[in-house]
MARMIVEX-651435 format. One record per residue: residue in three letters; z, y, x of N, C-alpha, C in turn. Coordinates in Angstrom, 3 decimals. Last residue first. Layout:
N
 type      n_z      n_y      n_x     ca_z     ca_y     ca_x      c_z      c_y      c_x
  Ala        Z        Y        X        Z        Y        X        Z        Y        X
...
END
This chain:
308
 type      n_z      n_y      n_x     ca_z     ca_y     ca_x      c_z      c_y      c_x
  Arg   21.979   31.830   13.663   22.595   30.555   13.673   21.796   29.497   12.986
  Asp   21.612   34.616   14.132   20.571   33.593   14.551   21.179   32.169   14.654
  Cys   24.795   35.865   15.274   23.623   35.881   14.374   22.690   34.730   14.854
  Ser   28.051   34.358   15.592   26.818   34.958   16.141   25.877   35.223   14.997
  Ala   31.269   32.992   16.625   30.372   33.692   15.670   29.163   34.250   16.363
  Asp   33.199   31.948   18.234   31.912   31.188   18.155   30.890   31.944   17.332
  Glu   35.341   33.495   17.731   34.672   33.680   19.035   33.346   32.949   19.124
  Val   36.095   32.424   15.220   35.644   33.778   15.330   34.914   34.020   16.632
  Ile   36.826   29.786   15.957   35.773   29.997   14.990   35.217   31.433   15.055
  Trp   38.967   30.321   17.705   37.740   29.654   18.191   36.599   29.904   17.254
  Arg   40.792   31.439   15.901   40.299   32.235   16.991   38.985   31.650   17.530
  Cys   41.363   29.154   14.315   40.708   30.350   13.733   40.084   31.251   14.777
  Leu   42.551   27.535   16.306   41.320   27.124   15.592   40.599   28.266   15.002
  Ala   44.830   29.039   16.956   43.782   28.825   17.959   42.451   28.375   17.348
  Gly   46.136   28.853   14.479   45.713   30.128   14.991   44.644   29.998   16.063
  Phe   46.573   26.046   14.313   45.842   26.773   13.329   45.266   28.096   13.822
  Gly   46.142   24.319   17.498   46.910   24.830   16.408   46.017   25.692   15.493
  Leu   44.996   21.507   18.790   44.488   22.842   18.530   45.212   23.370   17.311
  Gly   45.536   18.820   19.269   46.208   19.819   20.111   45.766   21.271   19.866
  Val   44.494   16.988   17.537   43.917   16.972   18.892   44.463   18.113   19.766
  His   45.940   17.683   15.269   46.068   16.292   15.841   45.558   16.236   17.260
  Gln   44.952   20.172   14.621   46.322   20.022   15.159   46.554   18.689   15.771
  Ala   42.478   19.363   13.603   42.546   20.160   14.805   43.962   20.109   15.430
  Gln   43.314   17.949   11.333   42.646   17.214   12.404   42.621   18.007   13.708
  Glu   44.496   20.041    9.851   45.297   18.900   10.246   44.629   18.185   11.386
  Pro   42.241   21.754    9.424   43.344   22.200   10.198   44.265   21.063   10.701
  Thr   40.728   19.821    7.693   40.269   20.282    9.011   41.407   20.844    9.914
  Leu   42.047   19.433    5.242   41.927   18.376    6.221   41.557   18.838    7.604
  Ser   44.527   21.434    3.454   43.157   21.092    3.892   43.152   20.143    5.078
  Thr   46.741   22.536    2.329   46.558   21.109    2.152   45.221   20.601    2.693
  Pro   46.580   25.298    2.916   47.716   24.522    3.423   47.589   23.003    3.297
  Thr   43.047   25.655    3.647   44.212   25.907    2.845   45.361   25.104    3.415
  Met   40.339   25.694    4.414   41.367   26.091    5.376   42.632   26.454    4.653
  Gly   37.529   23.616    3.820   38.693   24.324    3.353   39.712   24.585    4.487
  Pro   34.480   23.899    5.719   35.615   23.126    5.209   36.762   24.038    4.796
  Gln   31.492   24.641    5.441   32.635   25.527    5.503   33.879   24.802    4.916
  Thr   29.805   22.481    5.295   29.575   23.444    6.382   30.703   24.448    6.497
  Asn   30.294   19.133    4.685   30.770   20.481    4.261   30.569   21.466    5.458
  Thr   28.216   16.552    3.802   28.734   17.347    4.928   29.070   18.722    4.412
  Glu   28.673   13.474    1.950   28.188   14.833    2.106   28.784   15.431    3.387
  Leu   28.860   10.580    2.210   28.704   11.236    0.914   28.111   12.621    1.064
  Leu   28.023    7.618    3.955   28.221    9.057    3.989   28.021    9.603    2.654
  Ala   29.630    4.483    3.904   28.564    5.358    3.355   28.937    6.779    3.486
  Leu   30.421    1.172    4.865   30.564    2.598    5.123   29.339    3.355    4.608
  Gly   30.190   -1.582    4.822   30.715   -0.949    3.635   30.894    0.573    3.743
  Asp   29.461   -2.605    7.179   28.366   -2.437    6.206   28.853   -1.707    4.987
  Leu   31.843   -3.039    8.498   31.089   -1.834    8.878   29.951   -1.551    7.869
  Ser   33.291   -4.669    5.697   33.418   -4.259    7.092   32.594   -3.034    7.385
  Arg   33.435   -5.236    3.053   32.079   -5.317    3.673   32.094   -4.908    5.161
  Arg   35.968   -4.622    2.225   35.495   -5.985    2.051   34.183   -6.241    2.780
  Pro   36.340   -1.872    2.531   36.850   -2.740    3.598   36.302   -4.160    3.476
  Asp   34.186    0.567    1.962   34.601   -0.654    1.288   35.013   -1.672    2.329
  Trp   34.438    4.010    2.207   34.367    2.748    3.006   34.985    1.642    2.160
  Arg   32.809    7.148    2.130   33.507    6.079    1.440   33.342    4.794    2.228
  Phe   33.185   10.324    3.867   32.726    8.951    3.733   33.445    8.197    2.665
  Asp   32.233   13.612    4.816   33.067   12.744    4.030   32.351   11.402    3.860
  Thr   32.429   15.880    7.489   31.644   14.924    6.788   32.512   13.865    6.124
  Arg   32.631   19.293    8.178   33.387   18.081    7.905   32.539   17.131    7.022
  Ser   32.211   21.698   10.873   31.738   21.003    9.660   32.652   19.801    9.387
  Ile   32.143   24.666   12.753   32.836   23.508   12.308   32.131   22.971   11.045
  Gly   29.430   25.795   14.500   30.869   25.990   14.304   31.569   24.756   13.915
  Arg   26.544   24.637   12.625   27.194   25.367   13.741   28.662   25.521   13.410
  Cys   24.078   22.135   11.737   25.337   22.845   11.540   25.795   23.571   12.827
  Gly   21.720   20.688   11.386   21.657   21.959   12.147   22.941   22.766   11.998
  Leu   21.575   18.163   10.450   21.573   19.250    9.451   21.484   20.614   10.136
  Val   21.826   16.759   12.813   20.597   16.662   12.104   20.448   17.700   11.028
  Arg   24.539   17.425   13.622   23.347   17.795   14.484   22.100   17.782   13.635
  His   26.167   16.447   11.649   26.286   17.853   12.046   25.020   18.276   12.796
  Ala   25.374   13.730   11.745   25.144   14.512   10.556   25.188   16.030   10.868
  Thr   26.354   13.033   14.301   24.924   12.976   14.005   24.596   13.798   12.769
  Glu   29.110   13.371   13.934   28.391   14.184   14.943   26.928   14.214   14.667
  Ala   29.529   11.433   11.976   29.774   12.813   11.717   29.124   13.727   12.652
  His   28.791    9.073   13.341   27.977    9.497   12.220   28.253   10.971   11.893
  Ala   30.922    8.978   15.251   29.513    9.134   15.711   28.641    9.612   14.540
  Met   33.152    8.634   13.558   33.115    9.752   14.533   31.644   10.022   14.937
  Cys   32.441    6.271   12.158   32.694    7.547   11.467   32.549    8.720   12.371
  Ala   32.330    4.432   14.298   31.089    4.780   13.529   31.263    6.076   12.779
  Asp   34.985    4.314   15.098   34.001    4.891   16.025   32.671    5.280   15.328
  Tyr   36.123    3.172   12.765   36.555    4.477   13.246   35.488    5.095   14.106
  Val   34.767    0.721   12.744   34.536    1.614   11.607   35.023    3.053   12.052
  Asp   35.679   -0.409   15.112   34.203   -0.178   14.967   33.928    0.785   13.830
  Gly   38.503   -0.556   14.676   37.950    0.288   15.712   36.444    0.574   15.577
  Pro   39.587   -0.538   11.264   39.091   -1.198   12.442   38.405   -0.232   13.423
  Val   42.046    2.088   10.490   40.867    1.292   10.162   40.417    0.567   11.396
  Glu   44.057    4.338    9.853   44.267    2.993   10.303   43.183    2.096    9.783
  Ala   43.141    7.547   11.081   43.036    6.542   10.042   43.266    5.183   10.630
  Pro   45.625    9.477   12.906   44.270    8.840   12.786   44.303    7.732   11.732
  Leu   46.319   10.195    9.560   45.510   10.498   10.747   46.290   10.207   12.005
  Val   46.361   10.295    6.181   46.822    9.445    7.273   45.814    9.698    8.461
  His   47.489   12.283    3.642   46.501   12.232    4.667   47.054   11.399    5.833
  Arg   47.731   12.029    0.164   48.429   11.854    1.452   47.358   11.615    2.476
  Ser   47.585   14.292   -2.683   47.026   13.208   -1.825   47.827   13.169   -0.557
  Gly   49.146   16.002   -4.050   48.047   15.332   -4.762   47.457   14.206   -3.986
  Gly   50.935   17.512   -2.653   51.363   16.196   -3.100   50.303   15.413   -3.833
  Pro   49.611   20.545   -3.846   50.525   19.878   -2.871   51.067   18.558   -3.457
  Val   46.300   20.495   -4.905   47.676   20.545   -5.350   48.590   19.858   -4.359
  Tyr   43.771   19.875   -3.754   44.328   21.231   -3.553   45.794   21.381   -4.087
  Lys   42.819   17.251   -4.155   42.516   17.984   -2.980   43.392   19.177   -2.742
  Ala   43.780   16.489   -6.586   44.180   15.674   -5.433   43.873   16.403   -4.193
  Asp   42.392   18.349   -8.216   43.856   18.432   -8.023   44.349   17.622   -6.864
  Tyr   39.770   17.371   -7.888   40.086   18.733   -7.502   41.611   18.894   -7.268
  Asp   40.068   13.884   -6.893   39.497   14.969   -7.665   39.995   16.294   -7.105
  Tyr   39.908   10.922   -6.086   40.131   12.116   -5.266   39.412   13.326   -5.863
  Trp   41.563    8.911   -8.554   40.326    9.469   -8.018   40.616   10.725   -7.152
  Gly   44.812    7.896   -7.655   43.581    7.677   -8.463   42.402    8.233   -7.753
  Glu   46.606    8.307   -5.602   46.929    7.339   -6.651   45.756    6.997   -7.498
  Thr   45.195    8.490   -2.300   45.577    9.060   -3.593   45.901    7.954   -4.571
  Val   44.608    9.207    1.018   45.231    8.268    0.139   45.652    8.964   -1.161
  Ile   42.269    9.403    3.377   42.827   10.217    2.328   43.294    9.206    1.218
  Asp   42.254    9.216    6.767   42.215    8.363    5.569   42.951    9.106    4.525
  Thr   40.372   10.883    9.232   41.549   10.921    8.305   41.253    9.997    7.133
  Val   39.460   10.835   12.567   39.190   10.278   11.266   40.424   10.307   10.425
  Cys   38.673   13.663   14.646   39.574   12.595   14.262   39.035   12.047   12.911
  Leu   36.572   15.339   15.832   38.022   15.420   16.157   38.802   14.231   15.901
  Ala   33.405   15.449   17.438   34.204   14.920   16.360   35.684   14.878   16.752
  Arg   31.718   18.136   18.830   32.729   17.114   19.064   33.422   16.722   17.807
  Asp   30.285   20.439   18.966   29.502   19.194   18.846   30.416   17.954   19.045
  Gly   32.109   22.392   17.066   31.089   22.535   18.058   30.128   21.340   17.997
  Gln   33.867   19.900   15.541   34.035   21.245   16.083   33.034   21.453   17.226
  Val   33.918   17.999   12.674   33.207   18.225   13.964   33.400   19.714   14.323
  Thr   36.086   15.873   10.883   35.689   17.235   11.274   34.977   17.232   12.580
  Val   35.787   13.281    8.595   35.771   13.603   10.027   35.300   15.052   10.158
  Thr   37.302   10.974    6.244   36.597   12.197    6.582   36.794   12.550    8.020
  Leu   37.370    8.527    3.606   37.560    8.903    5.021   36.821   10.227    5.284
  Glu   38.639    6.651    1.107   38.004    7.959    1.355   38.381    8.369    2.789
  Arg   38.082    3.152    0.347   38.865    4.263    0.857   37.981    5.478    1.166
  Gly   36.882    1.405   -2.477   37.589    1.365   -1.263   38.277    2.678   -0.906
  Pro   33.450    1.412   -3.766   34.912    1.178   -3.855   35.564    1.254   -2.483
  Val   31.112    3.700   -4.431   31.490    2.806   -3.302   33.020    2.605   -3.438
  Phe   28.936    4.126   -7.098   30.316    4.271   -6.620   30.577    3.182   -5.553
  Ala   25.801    5.713   -6.888   26.540    4.429   -7.004   27.939    4.588   -6.392
  Glu   25.337    8.808   -8.538   25.489    8.074   -7.266   26.262    6.793   -7.482
  Val   23.504   11.320   -9.888   24.176   10.094  -10.245   24.177    9.194   -9.003
  Met   23.477   14.849  -10.110   23.311   13.709   -9.283   24.109   12.517   -9.840
  Leu   21.805   16.775  -12.672   22.953   16.273  -12.005   22.604   15.093  -11.127
  Thr   20.605   19.566  -14.458   20.268   18.465  -13.482   21.476   18.081  -12.691
  Asp   21.952   21.473  -15.862   21.177   20.500  -16.595   20.763   19.307  -15.742
  Pro   25.449   22.027  -14.919   24.038   22.275  -14.866   23.199   21.183  -15.592
  Leu   28.286   22.402  -17.113   27.610   21.708  -16.011   26.136   22.059  -16.029
  Asp   29.513   23.417  -19.314   29.160   24.356  -18.284   28.520   23.695  -17.055
  Asp   30.164   21.423  -21.109   29.049   22.242  -21.423   28.591   23.128  -20.295
  Ala   30.983   18.203  -19.667   31.331   19.567  -19.986   30.099   20.434  -20.214
  Leu   29.868   15.057  -21.180   29.935   16.031  -20.056   30.288   17.444  -20.556
  Glu   31.250   12.078  -21.981   30.815   13.313  -22.567   30.986   14.437  -21.532
  Pro   30.130    9.370  -19.841   31.140   10.247  -20.423   30.473   11.451  -21.105
  Ala   27.904    6.702  -20.803   28.290    7.760  -19.935   29.326    8.687  -20.596
  Ala   29.131    3.612  -22.228   28.236    4.788  -22.220   28.742    5.781  -21.164
  Glu   30.684    1.406  -21.649   29.576    1.277  -22.603   28.607    2.432  -22.552
  Ala   31.779    0.211  -18.499   31.716    1.391  -19.485   30.506    1.157  -20.395
  Gly   31.851   -1.641  -16.510   32.034   -2.101  -17.876   31.988   -1.032  -18.929
  Glu   33.246    0.431  -14.052   32.507   -0.779  -14.375   32.834   -1.202  -15.798
  Pro   33.385    3.982  -14.973   33.889    2.744  -14.424   32.998    1.524  -14.798
  Val   32.231    6.936  -13.797   31.944    5.966  -14.879   32.338    4.573  -14.365
  Leu   33.695    9.918  -12.965   33.564    8.494  -12.514   33.361    7.618  -13.737
  Tyr   32.519   13.155  -12.416   32.921   12.125  -13.371   32.741   10.768  -12.752
  Val   33.011   16.464  -11.356   32.760   15.110  -10.959   33.310   14.142  -12.047
  Gly   33.396   19.288  -11.285   32.437   18.678  -12.238   32.139   17.253  -11.928
  Val   34.147   19.601   -7.921   33.980   20.330   -9.161   33.022   19.594  -10.056
  Ser   34.829   18.680   -5.387   34.911   17.742   -6.499   34.843   18.444   -7.908
  Ser   34.184   20.664   -3.503   35.570   20.538   -4.024   35.722   19.633   -5.229
  Gly   30.855   21.883   -4.448   31.837   21.185   -3.607   33.174   21.062   -4.299
  Glu   27.442   21.629   -5.602   28.778   22.152   -5.678   29.645   21.373   -4.738
  Asn   24.886   20.487   -6.085   25.020   21.619   -5.254   26.307   22.396   -5.445
  Tyr   24.760   18.444   -7.851   24.240   18.135   -6.541   24.368   19.324   -5.609
  Pro   27.540   17.528   -9.865   26.527   18.483   -9.507   26.011   18.227   -8.115
  Lys   27.902   13.966  -10.686   28.354   15.191  -10.066   27.227   16.182   -9.888
  Ile   29.013   10.746  -11.455   28.170   11.883  -11.897   28.701   13.147  -11.288
  Val   29.078    7.517  -10.127   29.654    8.848  -10.156   28.572    9.824  -10.572
  Tyr   29.531    4.177  -11.373   28.763    5.207  -10.693   29.489    6.530  -10.895
  Pro   29.784    0.587  -11.712   30.398    1.927  -11.697   29.494    2.921  -10.904
  Pro   26.913    0.679  -13.952   28.290    1.127  -13.547   28.893    0.118  -12.565
  Pro   23.534    0.808  -12.967   24.653    0.019  -13.449   25.976    0.590  -13.026
  Met   21.958    3.917  -13.917   22.154    2.885  -12.965   23.359    2.042  -13.451
  Val   21.794    5.260  -16.257   20.660    5.393  -15.390   20.742    4.494  -14.164
  His   22.691    4.347  -19.430   23.097    4.222  -18.006   21.839    4.277  -17.135
  Arg   21.454    6.794  -21.740   21.658    5.449  -21.297   22.230    5.470  -19.874
  Ala   21.655    9.485  -22.629   20.910    8.523  -23.465   21.217    7.051  -23.037
  Ala   22.966   11.040  -20.845   23.613   10.809  -22.119   22.969    9.684  -22.874
  Ile   21.144   11.177  -18.739   22.471   10.549  -18.501   23.146   10.181  -19.801
  Gln   19.002   12.499  -19.967   18.838   11.142  -19.469   20.132   10.463  -19.266
  Ala   20.284   14.993  -20.510   19.768   14.151  -21.614   19.543   12.730  -21.150
  Arg   20.788   15.942  -17.953   21.939   15.617  -18.826   21.489   14.719  -19.958
  Thr   18.520   14.403  -15.585   18.879   15.458  -16.526   20.110   15.023  -17.330
  Tyr   19.133   13.354  -12.206   18.760   13.103  -13.594   19.174   14.264  -14.482
  Leu   18.610   12.157   -8.959   18.821   13.306   -9.784   18.263   13.004  -11.220
  Gly   20.373    9.434   -7.321   19.193   10.110   -7.847   19.564   11.277   -8.683
  Ser   21.449    6.945   -4.849   21.676    8.021   -5.854   20.332    8.565   -6.347
  Thr   23.353    4.687   -2.883   22.150    4.931   -3.704   22.471    6.033   -4.680
  Ala   25.064    5.987   -0.028   25.096    5.321   -1.299   23.824    5.694   -2.093
  Ile   23.979    5.558    3.396   24.328    6.345    2.251   24.434    5.412    1.066
  Pro   24.046    5.651    7.001   24.168    4.868    5.747   24.642    5.756    4.576
  Leu   21.423    7.120    8.997   22.814    7.111    8.588   22.940    6.385    7.208
  Gly   18.958    7.663   10.116   19.430    6.290   10.105   20.901    6.134    9.735
  Ala   17.793   10.069    9.821   18.594    9.877   11.047   19.210    8.493   11.098
  Val   16.687    9.790    7.325   15.760    9.953    8.486   16.537    9.679    9.788
  Thr   19.086    9.875    5.881   18.249    8.677    5.906   17.303    8.655    7.085
  Tyr   20.027   12.483    6.128   20.820   11.340    6.670   19.942   10.115    6.892
  Ala   17.989   13.838    4.795   18.160   14.045    6.208   18.961   12.908    6.894
  Ala   18.543   12.880    2.224   17.222   12.658    2.825   17.316   12.797    4.353
  Lys   21.070   13.875    1.835   20.903   12.441    1.948   19.539   12.048    2.564
  Thr   20.433   16.624    1.625   21.263   16.165    2.726   21.125   14.638    2.909
  Arg   19.057   16.513   -0.766   18.293   16.785    0.478   19.117   16.410    1.699
  Glu   21.257   15.959   -2.443   20.130   15.051   -2.431   19.291   15.277   -1.112
  Lys   23.057   18.158   -2.092   23.420   16.776   -1.672   22.270   15.797   -1.591
  Asp   22.811   21.104   -0.752   21.976   20.285   -1.650   22.206   18.850   -1.277
  Met   24.294   22.090    1.308   24.773   22.333   -0.065   24.016   21.503   -1.094
  Ala   22.765   21.502    3.550   23.994   20.787    3.324   24.555   20.949    1.923
  Leu   20.659   23.419    3.257   20.386   21.973    3.281   21.624   21.177    2.937
  Ala   21.966   25.879    3.418   21.220   25.562    2.199   20.969   24.034    2.133
  Ser   23.103   25.663    5.995   23.929   25.906    4.844   23.258   25.455    3.556
  Ala   20.860   25.392    7.624   21.854   24.317    7.583   22.719   24.467    6.339
  Leu   19.568   27.912    7.148   18.944   26.652    6.831   19.931   25.490    6.676
  Val   21.529   29.928    7.870   20.854   29.916    6.539   20.363   28.530    6.234
  Gly   24.293   28.522    9.758   23.349   29.555    9.425   22.641   29.236    8.106
  Ser   27.906   27.787    9.713   26.482   27.499    9.832   25.552   28.545    9.365
  His   30.528   29.850   11.165   30.029   28.650   10.474   28.513   28.535   10.591
  Thr   30.503   33.515   11.090   30.998   32.197   11.506   30.310   31.077   10.723
  Tyr   28.436   36.196   12.358   29.216   35.509   11.365   29.532   34.082   11.785
  Pro   27.334   39.448   13.304   27.704   38.113   13.737   28.631   37.470   12.680
  Ile   24.981   41.191   11.495   26.433   41.140   11.716   26.766   39.655   12.142
  Arg   22.432   41.965   10.609   22.680   41.680   12.052   24.132   41.780   12.367
  Leu   21.601   42.138    8.058   22.411   43.208    8.559   22.743   43.093   10.005
  Trp   20.238   39.679    7.971   19.509   40.871    7.702   20.245   42.115    8.244
  Glu   22.392   37.887    8.343   21.283   37.950    9.323   20.462   39.240    9.140
  Leu   23.792   38.423    5.986   24.392   38.796    7.332   23.378   38.795    8.415
  Leu   21.936   37.410    4.131   22.337   38.814    4.080   22.913   39.250    5.409
  Gly   21.906   34.721    4.844   20.684   35.490    4.956   20.987   36.961    4.930
  Gln   24.545   34.047    4.167   24.109   33.952    5.573   22.870   34.784    5.820
  Val   24.515   34.212    1.425   25.198   35.267    2.129   24.882   35.207    3.652
  Cys   22.773   31.852    1.041   22.508   33.174    0.471   23.203   34.257    1.255
  Gly   23.577   29.362    2.043   22.549   30.100    2.751   22.339   31.484    2.223
  Asp   25.730   28.334    0.676   24.422   27.722    0.451   23.268   28.491    1.107
  Glu   28.180   29.459    0.514   28.066   28.283    1.403   26.631   27.664    1.367
  Gly   28.088   31.571   -1.268   28.762   31.740    0.024   28.519   30.631    1.061
  Trp   26.432   30.598   -3.333   26.284   31.938   -2.869   26.947   32.179   -1.504
  Arg   28.673   27.860   -4.112   27.370   28.543   -4.204   27.536   29.986   -3.836
  Gly   31.431   27.117   -1.859   30.594   26.915   -3.016   29.299   27.731   -2.984
  His   33.544   29.520   -0.365   33.225   28.149   -0.651   32.314   28.101   -1.825
  Leu   34.154   31.876    2.328   33.617   31.545    0.947   33.410   30.047    0.874
  Ala   34.861   32.787    4.750   35.807   31.875    4.112   35.388   31.602    2.644
  Asn   33.459   33.851    7.477   32.986   33.457    6.162   33.956   32.355    5.626
  Phe   34.186   36.613    9.166   34.715   35.225    9.047   34.349   34.804    7.589
  Val   32.052   38.722   10.863   32.430   38.284    9.491   32.900   36.808    9.592
  Val   32.684   41.152   13.405   32.329   39.773   13.018   32.772   39.545   11.577
  Asp   33.158   43.821   13.577   32.558   43.140   14.741   32.046   41.756   14.398
  Pro   32.125   45.676   10.569   32.985   44.773   11.351   32.314   44.266   12.608
  Arg   31.518   48.045    8.899   30.947   47.792   10.230   31.892   46.910   11.062
  Leu   32.165   49.053    6.362   33.181   48.575    7.182   32.788   48.385    8.647
  Asp   29.703   49.872    5.282   30.778   50.836    5.455   31.794   50.370    6.462
  Glu   28.290   47.491    5.244   27.692   48.649    5.986   28.828   49.675    6.259
  Leu   29.914   46.010    3.599   29.757   45.600    4.964   29.193   46.722    5.840
  Arg   29.470   47.376    1.207   30.849   47.363    1.791   30.779   46.967    3.266
  Ala   26.788   46.875    0.704   27.202   48.250    0.958   28.601   48.266    1.593
  Ala   26.838   44.056    0.381   26.035   44.645    1.442   26.512   46.052    1.799
  Leu   28.535   43.751   -1.932   28.932   43.228   -0.596   28.137   43.884    0.513
  Asp   28.577   44.377   -4.591   28.455   45.517   -3.641   28.678   45.053   -2.201
  Pro   29.142   42.032   -6.001   27.746   42.559   -5.986   27.505   43.689   -5.027
  Gly   31.545   40.622   -3.663   31.074   40.904   -5.000   29.638   41.481   -4.907
  Ala   34.080   39.142   -1.862   32.620   39.248   -1.940   32.162   39.478   -3.436
  Asp   36.694   40.799   -0.612   36.364   39.971   -1.708   34.907   40.166   -2.031
  Leu   37.985   41.051    2.440   36.794   41.460    1.737   36.452   40.463    0.626
  Asp   40.474   42.278    4.584   40.117   41.366    3.525   38.929   41.908    2.705
  Ile   40.260   42.651    7.963   40.100   43.387    6.700   39.659   42.423    5.689
  Val   42.099   42.443   10.886   41.461   41.719    9.823   41.409   42.546    8.575
  Glu   42.181   42.543   14.260   42.211   43.442   13.129   41.435   42.752   12.003
  Phe   43.855   39.973   16.132   42.648   40.535   15.510   43.036   41.545   14.424
  Gly   46.088   38.635   17.144   45.744   39.917   17.708   44.474   40.581   17.156
  Glu   47.010   36.410   15.932   46.260   36.180   17.234   45.810   37.494   17.794
  Ala   47.953   37.299   13.552   48.974   36.848   14.573   48.306   36.649   15.943
  Arg   45.526   37.655   12.384   46.338   38.802   12.675   47.374   38.472   13.728
  Leu   44.738   34.984   12.127   44.035   35.831   13.011   44.793   37.124   13.374
  Ala   46.565   34.060   10.139   46.522   33.452   11.498   45.828   34.348   12.507
  Ala   45.913   35.652    7.942   47.252   35.740    8.546   47.277   35.179    9.951
  Gly   43.257   34.782    7.529   43.577   36.160    7.831   44.900   36.341    8.511
  Cys   43.641   32.101    6.838   42.938   32.393    8.103   43.187   33.857    8.486
  Glu   45.050   32.304    4.420   45.635   31.580    5.528   44.968   32.012    6.833
  Arg   43.241   33.827    2.851   44.582   34.402    3.120   45.195   33.687    4.342
  Gly   40.984   32.144    2.788   40.940   33.457    3.408   42.293   34.024    3.785
  Ser   41.949   29.955    1.385   41.466   29.768    2.744   41.493   31.140    3.472
  Ser   42.521   31.251   -1.077   43.575   30.587   -0.345   43.183   30.439    1.149
  Leu   39.926   32.013   -1.840   41.001   33.018   -1.674   42.137   32.489   -0.848
  Ser   38.703   29.501   -2.047   38.281   30.415   -1.035   39.333   31.506   -0.751
  Val   39.988   28.476   -4.283   40.134   27.785   -2.952   39.749   28.711   -1.859
  Ala   39.098   30.249   -6.231   40.511   30.151   -5.947   40.794   29.486   -4.594
  Arg   36.253   29.789   -6.254   36.848   31.050   -5.838   38.329   30.973   -5.425
  Glu   34.566   27.733   -6.886   35.614   27.497   -5.863   36.264   28.776   -5.386
  Ser   32.581   28.655   -8.465   33.613   27.840   -9.138   34.734   27.534   -8.165
  Ser   31.855   31.984   -7.121   31.622   30.568   -7.389   32.769   29.910   -8.079
  Pro   31.934   34.721   -6.447   31.792   34.325   -7.868   31.680   32.837   -8.120
  Gly   34.585   35.685   -4.010   33.220   35.484   -4.478   33.153   34.988   -5.905
  Gly   36.797   34.750   -1.712   36.734   34.956   -3.124   35.328   34.626   -3.660
  Met   35.923   36.396    1.409   36.499   35.365    0.610   36.314   35.659   -0.880
  Met   35.720   37.416    4.683   34.978   37.371    3.424   35.408   36.157    2.602
  Met   37.318   39.439    6.634   37.619   38.115    6.082   36.951   38.020    4.689
  Ala   36.006   41.009    9.323   35.947   41.070    7.863   36.158   39.619    7.390
  Val   37.668   42.000   12.172   37.097   40.850   11.488   37.142   41.120   10.009
  Lys   37.532   43.805   15.090   37.598   43.921   13.655   36.867   42.783   12.940
  Pro   39.563   43.162   17.995   38.257   43.026   17.275   38.424   43.116   15.777
  Ser   41.316   44.754   19.951   41.573   44.374   18.558   40.299   44.244   17.783
  Ala   40.164   44.802   22.465   41.625   44.775   22.338   42.017   44.300   20.976
  Lys   37.393   42.639   23.268   37.979   43.801   22.573   39.427   43.654   22.415
  Ser   36.501   40.287   24.152   36.746   41.299   25.167   37.351   42.555   24.547
  Ser   35.967   38.628   22.051   37.151   38.363   22.833   37.489   39.417   23.756
  Val   33.478   39.234   20.992   34.644   39.755   20.314   35.954   39.612   21.086
  Asp   30.439   39.791   21.942   31.659   39.230   22.595   32.891   39.896   21.912
  Arg   27.955   38.702   19.872   28.702   39.838   20.243   30.010   39.378   20.769
  Arg   24.830   37.179   20.043   26.296   36.931   20.096   26.945   38.194   20.617
  Met   21.905   35.864   18.775   22.605   37.108   19.075   24.104   36.868   19.016
END
């Protein structure tokens, strides 16, 4: 189901942002940026902080389309997508199944494997197992298997005697993934087309602050990597988008060990609702291929539908 929002003089867009996840602050920033851009493009935008009364508020607002600027659980994992399908309100980004699948990093990796995409070795373990012994030889990464924005990520370095002391608010089951040394690369897919490869340069680990604090990282685009690695990233991102069933835009993240050439490339995850903040990667890549921020936001809205 697709409702033609481009034919209306001032289509009403509900900018759904905030919500209860650990990525609330990032979502609010994305929503503010996208809302301002869409207003400049001629859309009527109503800010909507997603809370327990979300269904009732959507019924009252009766928007032409919902721009889903939520990040993390409940907003990016299929839950709110199911609500919007039930209410038959066209919405942006991926649908129920793709959102749920991509949010679960272990199931995402299973889909990657079936498609022949390279991944880093990983597994799910309880906090007790992780605390008792090394569940794989260091270096490795510990992270929630269903969060984004590098929330709750720990790097256990080579030679470490024991796993780190984990924060109390982390879930009981966590992903442990072999650390791939080298560089952090990422590719946005718009529709079915990969836009660009970005090399993310940081002084240390690409953590939450490196992602969202101005100056926390430097983005080099197009990435200065060998042609075969660049082409593989572009092709792998398109394949990941397709096999997960993504719609609209997605962004797939990679680690690349230059010492191993093309064999050093591994997919980490696919983000079905990439950040749209002033330091975010997707708007930069769109700009690189000639699509300004306002035009990108307009495209996302005009791509909205039900049955995604």
